[in-house]
N, C-alpha and C positions, 0 to 999 in steps of 0.2 A: 496520425502516426501509422496510417494503414500500410505503407511500404515497409516501415520498420517491423510491424507485426507480421507481414508476409515473410520477411527474412527469418524471424524467430520461428514461425510456424513451419517453414521449410526445413529448418534445422531439426525441429521436432519430428517431422515426417521421416527424415533421414535416420533419426534415433530409433523410431518405431520399426523401420525396415531392418536395421541392424539387430535390434533386441528381439524382434518377433515375439512380442508379449501375448499372453492369452487374452488380454483386454487392455484398452486405454480407458482411464477413469478421468472424467472432467467434473469437478465438484462445484459447478455453478459459475455464474458470470461469464457465459459464453459471449455476451455483449457487454458494453459499458452503459447502456441505457435501454429502456423498455421499447423504444422505437428506434432501432439502430439505422445508420445511413446505409444506402444501397451497396456501396463498395465493401462495407464490413460484412453484410449478409452474403455477398457473392464470394468474398474471401473465405469465410467460414464454410460455406457450401463446398467450395473447391477443396479445402483441406480435409474436411470430413469424408468427402468422396474418395480422396487418395488413400486415406487410412482404412476406411471401412470396405470399400469396393475393390480398389486396385490392390491393396495389401492384404485384403481379406481379414482384417483385424476387428474383432468385436469392440464396440464402444459402449461404455456405461456413462450416462451424463444426467445432470439435474439442473434445474433453474436456480439461479442465485438472486440476491436482492436487487441487482441491477437489471435483471431480465424481466420480460413479460411472460409470466407462467402460461397464460392462455395462448400466446403466439407460439411458444416453444412446444406446446402440447399438440399443435397441428401436425398431423401425419405420423404421430408416434406409434399408432396401432399397426401401421404397415411397415414402419422402419424395422420393427422387430424381426421381420422376415429376412433381413440381412444382418441380424444380430447388432442392430443399433438400438440400444435401450435408453430412450430419452424420456425422463419424467419431468414435465414442466409444472403441472398443477398437482398439488397434494391431494390424494384421495384416501379413502378408508380401506384400500387394498394394500395389505401389508405383506403380501407374498414376495419372496425374494426373486431376483434374477439368478438362476443357477447356471454356473459355468465351471466345467472341469473340477467338480467336487466342492466348489466354493459358493457361498450364498452372499449375494450383494443386495443390501437393503437400501433403497433409494429414498432419501428424505429431502425433497427440494425445500428451498426457503419459503416460509409462510409466516405471516404475522400471527401473534398469539390469538387474536380474535378469530382468525380463520380456523385455527386448530380447535378453539373452544366450540365453534359452531359445528365443525366436522365431527367431533367426538361427543357433542352434546354434554360438555363438562364445564359447568359454570365456575369451577374453581381455577380455571386457567386464566391467568392475567399477565404473565411474563413469558419471555422466551425460555427461561428455565422450566417453568410449569409446562409449557408446550412440548419441549423436547423430552422431558421426563415422561409425559403422558404418551407420546408417540413411541418411545422406546419400550414403555410398558406394554403397548399393543403388539409390538414386534416380538417381545419376549414370550407372549402367550403361545406362539406356534414355533418358536425358534428352537432348533436342535443344538444344544450347547456342545455337542461332541463333533461338530463339523466346523470348518473355517467360516466364520461369519464376519462380513465386512460391511460397515455402515458408510455410506456416501452422503455427506451432509454439507450444509452451508450455515455456519454459525460463528459467533465470536466467543471463543473460550476465555473465561476469566483469567486475566494475567497475560493475555496475548499481546505481542508487540505490534502496535498499529503504525500506520503511515498516513501522510496527508491526503493520499488519493483514494482512501477508502471511505465509503459512505456509511455514516453511523446507522446502526440498526434501530436504535431508539436512544432516548436520553435518560439520565439518572441511573444508569447501571442495569436497567431492566432488560437490556438487549443481550446481556451476558448469559452464558451457560457454564456450568462447572465440568471439568474434565471427568470427574468420577461417574457422570451419567453414562459414559461410553464403556464402562468396565465389562459389560456382557459381550463385547465384540473383540475378535482377534485383532482387528485393525480398524481404525476410523480415519477415513480420507476426507479431509475438510477443505472447503473453499471459503473465501472471504478475505482473510488477511493476506497481504501481498508478500510477506517474507516466508520462505520455506523453513526458517528457524524462528517463526513467530512464537512458538512455545516449545519447550523441551519436555517431552512426555514419551514414555516407552511405546505406547500403542496409538496415541492420537497425534496425527501429523497434518500440517498444511502443505499443500503443493507450492503455494506462492504463485505470483503472476509470472508470465513469460518475459515481460519487459518491465523496466523501471518507469513509473508514471509520475513520480514527483522526486524532488531532490532529497526528501526524507528517506528515499530508497536507494540513494546513490551508493552506499557502501554494502548493499545487499548483493549476494551472489545468486543470480537467477539460475534455476536448474530444473531438471526433470527428475522426479522421484521414481525410483524403480524398486518394486517390492517383489521379492522371491519368497513365496509362502508354501509350506508343506501341508500335508493332509491333516495335520493336527492344529493348524492355525499359527504355528511358529513361523516367523518371517525374518528375513534379512533386508535391511534398507540400504540402498546406495543411491547416488545421484549422478547425473550427467549435466555439466554446465552448458549454458547457452552463451554464445559470443556475439553480441550485437555489432553491426558495422559502426553505428553511432551510439556510444555509451553515454550515460548520464553521470557527470562528474562535478565535483566542487573544486575550484582552484582559488588559491589565495596568494597575493603578492603585490608588489609595487608596480605602478603603470609601466615604468621604464623597463623593469625586469620582464614583465609579460610580453612587451613588444620587442624584446631583444631576440634576434634570430638564434643565438646560442641557447636560449631557453625554449622558444616555441618549436624549434626544429626537432626537439626531442619529445614533443607533445603530440597527442592525437587531436589536431586542431579542429577536426570535423565533428567532434563529440558535442553533445548538448551540455552546455556549461552554465554553472552558477559561479560568478566571479566576485570575490570579495577583495576590494582594493584597500591597501594599507596606508596609502598616501594621506597626508594632511594637506589642508589648503584646497583651493579651487582647481578643478581640472576641466578644461574646455572640451565638451562633447566626447566624453570618455567611451560611451557605448559604440559610437560609430568608428572610433579609432580602433577599438578592440575587435570589432567585427571585420575589419580589414584583414585580420589574421585569424580570428576565431568566428567564422560566419554564423555559428549556431549558439551564440551567447543568448540565453533565455532570461537570465536574471543577473542584475548588477547591483552591488551594494557597497557601502563604505564601512569598514570596520570601526573607524573612529565615531561615525554617526550611530552605529549600533551601541557602542559603549556609552556614548553621551546620552542616548535615549534611555538606556537603563538607569543612568544617574538622574535624568530628569524625572523619570517615573518614581524614583525613591526620594526625590528632593522634598524636604519639609521646610516650611518657612521658619527662619530664625530671627525674624524682625523683633520679636519680643526680648531677645537677649541684649544686654547692655554692651553694644559694640559700636565702634566708630563707623562712619560711612565707608571708609576704605577697607576696614576689616569685614564689614558686611558684604562688600562687593567681592573681596578676595574669596570669601566663603562661597558666594554665589557662583563665581567663576570656576572654582574647583569642583562644585557639584554639577555644573552644566557641561564641562568639557574635560578632556583628558590632557590638555596642554598645560605646560608650566606657566604659572603666573610670575613672570620674570620681573626683575627690578625695573627694566625699561617700561614694561606694561604698567607696573605699579605707579611709576612716575607720571605716565600719561594720564592715568585715571585720577591721581591726586590733583593734577591741574584741572581736569574736567569737573571734578567734584567741587573744588574750591571756586571755580568760576560760576558753577551753578548756585552755590551757597551765597556768593556775593550778589548774584542777580536777584536771589530771593530777598536779601537784606535791602537792596536798592528799591525793590517794589514796596 
């Protein structure tokens, strides 16, 4: 999706040029993997150069759980000369980045074991323990009378997840509670892909610039813009991004979806998950649909989904005193959503009777 990312990032650069912010904050996951492809590296390099050098806008950024902290740390010492403050690897330097009277505390993603070793604190076993300890270190020198902003990468308990996010850990130990961030005027978080992942007065997720799974199809991707005064009071607003190819879910019957009166009103180039409502067999549906919707990524049948749910909940009723036809009728209704009509019943009675006669004959 590099070209889609380019379009979104170019919109972002336009917003930066219009808003002329004091800083751009990137709260982790600059890449989607620790060893990103060459085209992704080149694209990020190009965009950061436009923002930081051409637009002369400071950048504050940290590594996320998808990034390689060591790779991002390369060059960070001289980036600061152009006000590009990138913290890839967590260190025991808890001094803030100071800009225009505000203090930015950069806390890149780190496993609890890394924090435990860094702070020499054997009591740290979870992400909650680790974040609490790190914030405790920050508070030792923090001036509470100034605007203090934490830039972090974490999963806040109760946050709305999506299918395209990588779990930080299992069993709930990857969560942190929002109350940990109370010392800060504002907490800018990365990790969850929805800008509305949590509803909190001072703790916010930026969300991702693009939709990366159909679980994000209904999300409104946007840029968060924070206007903060000298006391740390702030106003939050957002600017939406409009992708050329959106990610959407479409539901309907095959004939309806292929009807020009329907699809001529659709954005047929979008990335689509299509759910068919038809019953019965359909010959080669995906290729027929792609003649009109070239970017169909997922196709499913609603009746199959409903039937599958019934199959999963089906329990054997063999022990009940029912006739063969009653047993089959119960089985049919549990396995499908179709009506067990009198015609179908008549056919099955003949089949069962023939089977029983065959059994007696043997």
